[in-house]
C-alpha positions as CSV (number, residue, x, y, z in Angstrom):
1,M,0.0,0.0,0.0
2,N,1.2,3.4,-0.8
3,Y,-0.1,5.3,2.2
4,P,0.2,8.0,3.5
5,L,-0.2,9.7,0.1
6,K,-0.6,13.1,-1.5
7,L,-4.1,13.5,-3.1
8,E,-5.5,16.7,-4.6
9,S,-8.9,18.1,-5.0
10,K,-10.0,21.5,-6.3
11,R,-8.9,23.4,-3.2
12,L,-7.0,20.8,-1.0
13,F,-4.1,18.5,-0.9
14,T,-3.3,15.8,1.6
15,R,0.0,15.0,3.2
16,A,1.2,12.8,6.1
17,L,0.7,14.2,9.5
18,E,3.9,15.3,11.3
19,L,4.8,16.0,14.8
20,S,5.1,19.6,13.9
21,D,1.3,19.6,13.4
22,I,0.8,19.0,17.2
23,P,0.4,22.7,18.1
24,I,-2.3,23.4,15.4
25,W,-4.1,20.1,16.2
26,N,-4.1,21.1,19.9
27,T,-6.2,24.2,18.9
28,F,-8.8,21.7,17.6
29,I,-8.7,19.6,20.7
30,Q,-9.0,22.5,23.0
31,D,-12.0,23.9,21.1
32,K,-15.1,22.8,22.9
33,R,-17.4,23.2,19.8
34,A,-15.1,20.8,17.9
35,T,-14.9,18.2,20.6
36,E,-18.2,18.4,22.5
37,L,-19.3,15.0,21.1
38,F,-16.0,13.4,21.8
39,P,-15.4,11.1,24.8
40,E,-13.8,12.9,27.8
41,S,-10.7,10.7,27.3
42,M,-10.1,12.5,23.9
43,R,-10.1,16.0,25.4
44,Q,-7.1,15.7,27.6
45,P,-4.0,18.0,27.4
46,D,-1.8,15.4,25.7
47,T,-4.6,14.3,23.2
48,A,-3.2,16.2,20.2
49,K,0.3,14.5,20.5
50,I,-1.2,11.0,21.1
51,W,-3.6,11.5,18.2
52,I,-0.9,12.5,15.7
53,E,1.6,9.9,17.0
54,K,-1.2,7.3,16.4
55,Q,-1.6,8.3,12.8
56,I,2.1,8.1,12.2
57,Q,2.1,4.5,13.7
58,R,-0.9,3.7,11.5
59,Y,1.0,4.6,8.4
60,A,4.0,2.5,9.5
61,C,1.7,-0.5,10.0
62,D,-0.2,-0.2,6.7
63,E,-3.4,0.7,8.6
64,Y,-4.1,3.8,6.7
65,G,-4.6,6.9,9.0
66,L,-5.8,10.4,9.0
67,L,-4.0,12.8,6.7
68,A,-3.4,16.6,7.0
69,L,-5.7,18.7,4.8
70,I,-3.8,21.6,3.3
71,H,-5.3,24.5,1.4
72,K,-3.7,24.5,-2.1
73,D,-3.5,28.4,-2.4
74,S,-2.8,29.5,1.2
75,H,-1.0,26.3,2.5
76,E,-3.0,26.7,5.6
77,F,-3.7,23.5,7.7
78,I,-7.5,23.1,7.4
79,G,-8.0,19.8,9.3
80,Q,-7.7,16.0,8.8
81,C,-9.3,13.4,6.6
82,G,-8.4,9.8,5.8
83,L,-9.1,6.2,5.7
84,L,-9.1,4.3,8.9
85,L,-9.2,0.6,9.6
86,Q,-11.9,0.4,12.4
87,K,-12.4,-2.8,14.4
88,L,-16.1,-2.4,15.1
89,A,-18.0,-5.0,17.2
90,H,-19.7,-6.4,14.0
91,A,-16.7,-6.4,11.6
92,D,-13.6,-4.7,10.6
93,E,-14.5,-1.7,8.3
94,I,-12.7,0.9,6.3
95,E,-13.8,4.3,7.6
96,I,-13.6,7.7,6.1
97,G,-12.9,10.0,9.0
98,Y,-12.8,13.8,8.9
99,H,-12.1,16.6,11.3
100,I,-12.1,20.3,10.3
101,L,-10.8,23.2,12.3
102,P,-13.8,25.2,13.3
103,K,-12.8,28.4,11.6
104,Y,-13.1,26.5,8.3
105,W,-16.6,25.0,9.1
106,G,-19.4,25.5,6.6
107,Q,-17.1,26.0,3.6
108,G,-17.4,22.5,2.1
109,Y,-13.9,21.2,3.1
110,A,-15.1,18.0,4.8
111,S,-17.3,17.1,1.8
112,E,-14.6,17.8,-0.6
113,A,-12.0,15.8,1.3
114,S,-14.2,12.8,2.1
115,Q,-15.3,12.5,-1.5
116,L,-11.6,12.6,-2.5
117,L,-10.8,9.8,-0.1
118,K,-13.9,7.8,-1.1
119,S,-12.9,8.0,-4.8
120,Y,-9.3,7.0,-4.0
121,A,-10.5,4.0,-1.8
122,N,-12.9,2.8,-4.5
123,K,-10.9,3.4,-7.7
124,D,-7.3,2.9,-6.6
125,L,-7.8,0.4,-3.7
126,R,-10.9,-1.3,-5.1
127,I,-12.7,-0.9,-1.8
128,K,-16.5,-1.6,-2.3
129,R,-17.8,-0.7,1.1
130,I,-16.8,2.4,3.1
131,V,-18.4,3.6,6.4
132,S,-18.3,6.6,8.6
133,V,-19.0,6.4,12.3
134,I,-21.0,9.5,13.3
135,N,-22.5,10.7,16.6
136,P,-26.3,11.0,16.1
137,K,-26.1,14.6,17.4
138,N,-23.5,15.6,14.8
139,A,-25.7,17.2,12.2
140,G,-22.7,18.6,10.2
141,S,-21.0,15.2,9.8
142,Q,-24.3,13.7,8.9
143,K,-24.6,16.2,5.9
144,V,-21.1,15.4,4.9
145,A,-22.0,11.7,4.8
146,E,-25.2,12.4,2.9
147,R,-23.1,14.3,0.3
148,N,-20.9,11.4,0.0
149,A,-23.9,9.2,-1.0
150,M,-23.9,7.4,2.4
151,T,-26.9,6.2,4.3
152,I,-27.4,5.0,7.9
153,E,-27.2,1.2,8.1
154,Q,-27.4,0.8,11.9
155,R,-27.0,2.3,15.3
156,I,-23.9,1.0,17.1
157,T,-21.9,1.6,20.3
158,Y,-18.6,3.2,19.5
159,R,-16.2,4.0,22.4
160,D,-19.1,3.6,24.9
161,M,-21.3,6.1,23.0
162,P,-24.1,5.7,20.6
163,A,-23.2,6.2,16.9
164,D,-24.7,5.7,13.6
165,L,-22.9,3.6,11.0
166,W,-23.2,5.5,7.6
167,V,-22.3,3.2,4.6
168,W,-21.6,3.6,1.0
169,E,-21.4,0.4,-1.0
170,E,-20.8,-0.1,-4.7
């Protein structure tokens, strides 16, 4: 597998996350609007460091991982999006995960990035089923999933919280 990789959409490109991204990612973790639906364990002072180190470890183990989303023109760090190998109670699944810094919300970046990753997964990796695990209270992520032609398959428990399993299948 050739992951992490650089993909490009109209406004964004992806790159591997780096330890130098920890300070900007810490602004996301510390923003209560961004993390209000996260488990408490994911809102601790060292979460950004652990989060980025985990993605780097995923790359090394060929388990995909979230990628940095960079704006093509400004080179600003917009957020993260990527494929994740999720070991859910019912099965192992390939998930498209996305997190956008709040100052970039409502500008279509999550939809653009998730559609880019879905296309890559389907066309290049020949993945025929892709999921997103979304908190039922997260209306923004639900809209992104809908724009990505996903529908709710079932309610599951994820990290001791209710979640909807959104699915796209070819």
